C-alpha positions in Angstrom: 27.8 -15.2 -2.9 25.9 -14.2 -6.1 22.8 -11.9 -6.2 20.7 -15.1 -6.9 22.0 -16.9 -4.0 21.6 -14.1 -1.6 18.0 -13.5 -2.8 17.1 -17.2 -2.6 18.5 -17.4 1.0 16.7 -14.3 2.1 13.2 -15.1 0.9 13.3 -18.7 0.2 12.3 -18.3 -3.4 15.2 -18.4 -5.8 15.4 -15.4 -8.0 12.1 -13.6 -6.8 12.9 -9.8 -6.6 11.1 -8.0 -3.8 9.2 -5.8 -6.2 7.3 -8.9 -7.5 5.6 -8.9 -4.1 4.2 -5.5 -4.4 0.6 -5.2 -5.2 -0.5 -2.7 -7.9 -3.8 -2.1 -6.3 -2.1 -1.1 -3.0 1.1 0.4 -4.2 -0.4 3.3 -6.2 0.5 6.5 -4.2 -3.1 7.7 -3.4 -4.3 4.2 -2.7 -1.3 3.5 -0.4 -2.1 6.9 1.3 -5.8 5.8 1.8 -4.9 2.5 3.4 -2.2 4.0 5.7 -4.3 6.8 6.9 -7.4 4.6 7.6 -5.1 2.1 9.4 -4.4 4.9 12.0 -8.1 5.3 12.9 -11.4 3.4 13.1 -12.8 5.3 10.2 -11.7 8.5 8.3 -14.0 11.1 6.7 -13.7 11.6 2.9 -12.9 15.4 3.3 -9.9 14.5 5.6 -8.5 12.1 3.2 -8.9 14.6 0.3 -7.0 17.2 2.2 -4.2 14.9 3.4 -3.6 13.4 0.0 -4.0 16.6 -1.9 -6.5 15.2 -4.6 -9.8 16.2 -6.0 -13.2 14.8 -5.0 -13.3 12.8 -8.3 -9.8 11.4 -8.0 -10.3 10.3 -4.5 -13.8 8.8 -5.4 -12.3 6.6 -8.2 -9.4 5.4 -5.8 -11.8 4.6 -3.1 -14.1 2.8 -5.6 -10.9 0.5 -6.5 -10.2 -0.2 -3.0 -13.9 -1.0 -2.1 -14.2 -3.3 -5.0 -11.1 -5.0 -4.0 -12.6 -5.6 -0.4 -9.9 -3.5 1.2 -12.1 -0.8 2.6 -15.9 -0.1 3.3 -17.6 3.1 2.9 -20.3 4.4 5.1 -22.6 7.2 4.0 -24.5 9.3 6.5 -25.0 12.8 7.8 -23.2 15.0 10.3 -25.9 17.4 11.2 -27.4 18.4 7.9 -24.2 17.7 5.8 -23.8 14.4 4.1 -20.6 12.6 4.8 -18.7 9.5 3.7 -16.5 7.6 6.0 -13.8 5.2 5.1 -12.9 2.1 7.2 -10.2 -0.5 6.5 -11.3 -4.2 6.3 -9.3 -7.2 7.5 -8.4 -7.9 3.9 -7.2 -4.3 3.5 -5.2 -4.5 6.7 -3.5 -7.7 5.3 -2.8 -6.4 2.0 -1.2 -3.3 3.5 0.9 -5.5 5.8 2.1 -7.5 2.8 3.0 -4.4 1.0 5.0 -3.1 3.8 6.9 -6.4 4.1 7.6 -6.1 0.3 9.0 -2.6 0.9 11.1 -3.6 3.9 12.5 -6.3 1.8 13.2 -4.1 -1.0 14.9 -1.5 1.3 16.9 -4.2 3.2 18.1 -5.5 -0.3 19.3 -2.1 -1.3 21.0 -1.4 2.3 22.8 -4.7 2.3 25.6 -4.2 -0.2 26.0 -7.9 -1.1 22.4 -8.3 -1.9 22.4 -5.4 -4.3 22.9 -6.4 -8.0 26.1 -5.0 -9.4 26.6 -3.7 -13.0 29.0 -5.6 -15.2 31.4 -2.5 -15.2 32.1 -2.7 -11.5 
């Protein structure tokens, strides 16, 4: 069976490599981290995300803005005592985008772990 045949029988679309299903908005390391961490809780505080992802305030803010503009998260600003806080929550669209990303990653791993699906170089 050729690589093309194996791919077509696996995903129903001839020649479509699993990487074609990766979403650039979701796949970026920090944004993927934001989505996966917020998936684990109802909402997550900005400083917690900053520590977990080892990013600066500005870097995290920029990634949150991209995800918010894409409709994948919501931001809620408020106070905890006298201290201003920002909480992040995953939207339904964000959960669906994360699920699609995980399916694409699983398909890619399966392709690499299944010897007959992995492309072979001409000198093999």
